[in-house]
ROBA-842195 format. One record per residue (C-alpha): residue number from 1; residue in three letters; chain; x, y, z. Coordinates in Angstrom, 2 decimals. Layout:
REM residues N
<r resi="NUM" resn="ALA" chain="A" east="X" north="Y" up="Z"/>
...
END
This chain:
REM residues 96
<r resi="1" resn="MET" chain="A" east="-2.38" north="29.87" up="-18.99"/>
<r resi="2" resn="LYS" chain="A" east="-2.00" north="28.62" up="-15.24"/>
<r resi="3" resn="ILE" chain="A" east="-0.89" north="24.72" up="-14.45"/>
<r resi="4" resn="ARG" chain="A" east="-2.18" north="22.81" up="-11.39"/>
<r resi="5" resn="LEU" chain="A" east="-1.04" north="19.44" up="-10.35"/>
<r resi="6" resn="VAL" chain="A" east="-3.61" north="17.43" up="-8.20"/>
<r resi="7" resn="ASP" chain="A" east="-2.17" north="16.19" up="-5.11"/>
<r resi="8" resn="GLU" chain="A" east="-2.33" north="12.56" up="-6.64"/>
<r resi="9" resn="VAL" chain="A" east="0.33" north="13.72" up="-9.04"/>
<r resi="10" resn="TYR" chain="A" east="3.17" north="14.05" up="-6.61"/>
<r resi="11" resn="HIS" chain="A" east="2.33" north="10.40" up="-5.57"/>
<r resi="12" resn="ASP" chain="A" east="2.57" north="9.31" up="-8.95"/>
<r resi="13" resn="LEU" chain="A" east="6.11" north="11.07" up="-9.36"/>
<r resi="14" resn="ARG" chain="A" east="7.36" north="9.46" up="-6.34"/>
<r resi="15" resn="ALA" chain="A" east="6.17" north="5.88" up="-7.26"/>
<r resi="16" resn="ALA" chain="A" east="7.58" north="6.41" up="-10.94"/>
<r resi="17" resn="ARG" chain="A" east="11.14" north="7.90" up="-9.64"/>
<r resi="18" resn="ASP" chain="A" east="11.31" north="4.81" up="-7.35"/>
<r resi="19" resn="TRP" chain="A" east="10.76" north="2.65" up="-10.03"/>
<r resi="20" resn="TYR" chain="A" east="13.13" north="4.22" up="-12.45"/>
<r resi="21" resn="GLU" chain="A" east="15.76" north="4.11" up="-9.84"/>
<r resi="22" resn="GLU" chain="A" east="15.18" north="0.22" up="-9.04"/>
<r resi="23" resn="LYS" chain="A" east="14.70" north="-1.17" up="-12.47"/>
<r resi="24" resn="CYS" chain="A" east="16.52" north="1.11" up="-14.11"/>
<r resi="25" resn="GLY" chain="A" east="19.52" north="1.79" up="-12.25"/>
<r resi="26" resn="GLY" chain="A" east="19.06" north="5.53" up="-11.60"/>
<r resi="27" resn="PRO" chain="A" east="17.43" north="8.00" up="-13.98"/>
<r resi="28" resn="GLY" chain="A" east="14.64" north="8.39" up="-11.17"/>
<r resi="29" resn="ASP" chain="A" east="15.51" north="12.35" up="-10.69"/>
<r resi="30" resn="GLU" chain="A" east="16.04" north="12.98" up="-14.32"/>
<r resi="31" resn="PHE" chain="A" east="12.43" north="11.56" up="-14.97"/>
<r resi="32" resn="VAL" chain="A" east="11.04" north="13.96" up="-12.59"/>
<r resi="33" resn="ASP" chain="A" east="13.08" north="16.74" up="-13.75"/>
<r resi="34" resn="LEU" chain="A" east="11.57" north="16.14" up="-17.29"/>
<r resi="35" resn="VAL" chain="A" east="8.36" north="15.54" up="-16.22"/>
<r resi="36" resn="PHE" chain="A" east="8.46" north="19.15" up="-14.96"/>
<r resi="37" resn="THR" chain="A" east="9.65" north="20.42" up="-18.24"/>
<r resi="38" resn="VAL" chain="A" east="7.07" north="18.91" up="-20.27"/>
<r resi="39" resn="VAL" chain="A" east="4.52" north="20.24" up="-18.00"/>
<r resi="40" resn="ASN" chain="A" east="5.70" north="23.56" up="-18.42"/>
<r resi="41" resn="GLY" chain="A" east="5.27" north="23.22" up="-21.96"/>
<r resi="42" resn="LEU" chain="A" east="2.06" north="22.23" up="-22.06"/>
<r resi="43" resn="PRO" chain="A" east="0.33" north="25.71" up="-22.49"/>
<r resi="44" resn="ASP" chain="A" east="2.02" north="25.74" up="-26.05"/>
<r resi="45" resn="GLY" chain="A" east="0.65" north="22.48" up="-27.45"/>
<r resi="46" resn="ALA" chain="A" east="-2.06" north="21.15" up="-25.06"/>
<r resi="47" resn="VAL" chain="A" east="-4.81" north="21.64" up="-27.84"/>
<r resi="48" resn="HIS" chain="A" east="-2.60" north="19.29" up="-30.03"/>
<r resi="49" resn="CYS" chain="A" east="-2.93" north="16.42" up="-27.57"/>
<r resi="50" resn="SER" chain="A" east="-5.74" north="13.92" up="-28.09"/>
<r resi="51" resn="MET" chain="A" east="-8.52" north="12.77" up="-25.46"/>
<r resi="52" resn="ASP" chain="A" east="-8.09" north="8.89" up="-24.85"/>
<r resi="53" resn="ASP" chain="A" east="-10.33" north="6.55" up="-23.39"/>
<r resi="54" resn="THR" chain="A" east="-9.59" north="7.87" up="-20.03"/>
<r resi="55" resn="GLY" chain="A" east="-11.23" north="10.82" up="-20.56"/>
<r resi="56" resn="PHE" chain="A" east="-8.30" north="13.06" up="-20.32"/>
<r resi="57" resn="ARG" chain="A" east="-5.93" north="14.46" up="-22.79"/>
<r resi="58" resn="ALA" chain="A" east="-2.67" north="12.08" up="-22.85"/>
<r resi="59" resn="LYS" chain="A" east="1.18" north="13.55" up="-23.29"/>
<r resi="60" resn="ARG" chain="A" east="3.64" north="10.73" up="-24.20"/>
<r resi="61" resn="MET" chain="A" east="7.23" north="11.72" up="-22.55"/>
<r resi="62" resn="PRO" chain="A" east="9.99" north="11.59" up="-24.35"/>
<r resi="63" resn="ARG" chain="A" east="12.56" north="9.32" up="-23.29"/>
<r resi="64" resn="PHE" chain="A" east="10.54" north="7.53" up="-21.10"/>
<r resi="65" resn="THR" chain="A" east="7.91" north="4.95" up="-21.14"/>
<r resi="66" resn="ALA" chain="A" east="5.19" north="7.12" up="-19.58"/>
<r resi="67" resn="VAL" chain="A" east="2.24" north="9.63" up="-20.02"/>
<r resi="68" resn="ILE" chain="A" east="1.09" north="12.60" up="-18.60"/>
<r resi="69" resn="TYR" chain="A" east="-2.34" north="12.95" up="-18.45"/>
<r resi="70" resn="PHE" chain="A" east="-4.26" north="16.43" up="-17.98"/>
<r resi="71" resn="ASP" chain="A" east="-7.31" north="18.48" up="-18.71"/>
<r resi="72" resn="VAL" chain="A" east="-7.74" north="21.87" up="-20.49"/>
<r resi="73" resn="THR" chain="A" east="-10.19" north="24.35" up="-18.93"/>
<r resi="74" resn="ASP" chain="A" east="-10.98" north="27.98" up="-20.07"/>
<r resi="75" resn="SER" chain="A" east="-8.42" north="28.93" up="-17.17"/>
<r resi="76" resn="GLU" chain="A" east="-6.07" north="26.33" up="-16.69"/>
<r resi="77" resn="ILE" chain="A" east="-4.53" north="22.74" up="-17.25"/>
<r resi="78" resn="VAL" chain="A" east="-4.92" north="20.37" up="-14.78"/>
<r resi="79" resn="VAL" chain="A" east="-2.58" north="17.70" up="-14.50"/>
<r resi="80" resn="VAL" chain="A" east="-4.40" north="14.68" up="-12.91"/>
<r resi="81" resn="GLY" chain="A" east="-1.41" north="11.74" up="-13.53"/>
<r resi="82" resn="VAL" chain="A" east="1.51" north="11.02" up="-14.42"/>
<r resi="83" resn="LEU" chain="A" east="1.80" north="7.17" up="-15.15"/>
<r resi="84" resn="VAL" chain="A" east="4.70" north="4.78" up="-16.22"/>
<r resi="85" resn="ASN" chain="A" east="3.26" north="2.52" up="-19.09"/>
<r resi="86" resn="GLY" chain="A" east="1.62" north="-0.54" up="-17.99"/>
<r resi="87" resn="ARG" chain="A" east="0.15" north="0.96" up="-14.83"/>
<r resi="88" resn="SER" chain="A" east="-3.76" north="0.84" up="-14.48"/>
<r resi="89" resn="THR" chain="A" east="-5.29" north="4.04" up="-15.65"/>
<r resi="90" resn="SER" chain="A" east="-8.61" north="3.47" up="-13.87"/>
<r resi="91" resn="ASN" chain="A" east="-7.32" north="5.61" up="-10.85"/>
<r resi="92" resn="LEU" chain="A" east="-7.43" north="8.46" up="-13.01"/>
<r resi="93" resn="LYS" chain="A" east="-11.49" north="8.73" up="-12.75"/>
<r resi="94" resn="GLY" chain="A" east="-11.51" north="10.35" up="-9.43"/>
<r resi="95" resn="ARG" chain="A" east="-8.88" north="12.83" up="-10.00"/>
<r resi="96" resn="GLY" chain="A" east="-9.28" north="16.61" up="-11.02"/>
END
């Protein structure tokens, strides 16, 4: 199954990487690497992730306090956001 990341995800990744670098002293690049590892594994378990109040499926990140938000269509998985816990999910509504 094809995986597509909307443009806003790259902004989310930069912001989260910078936040982890500043607040936690350096694991920002590890965070980004782990996001791509988890995203690449979504086709194997996407149907097991439930939809939350955002209207998207949510996959919690291991080791980091962040969530990957995505939608599943017949032909692809569309990643619409990667948010560090505590960030507002209200801006996810227009994505996808």
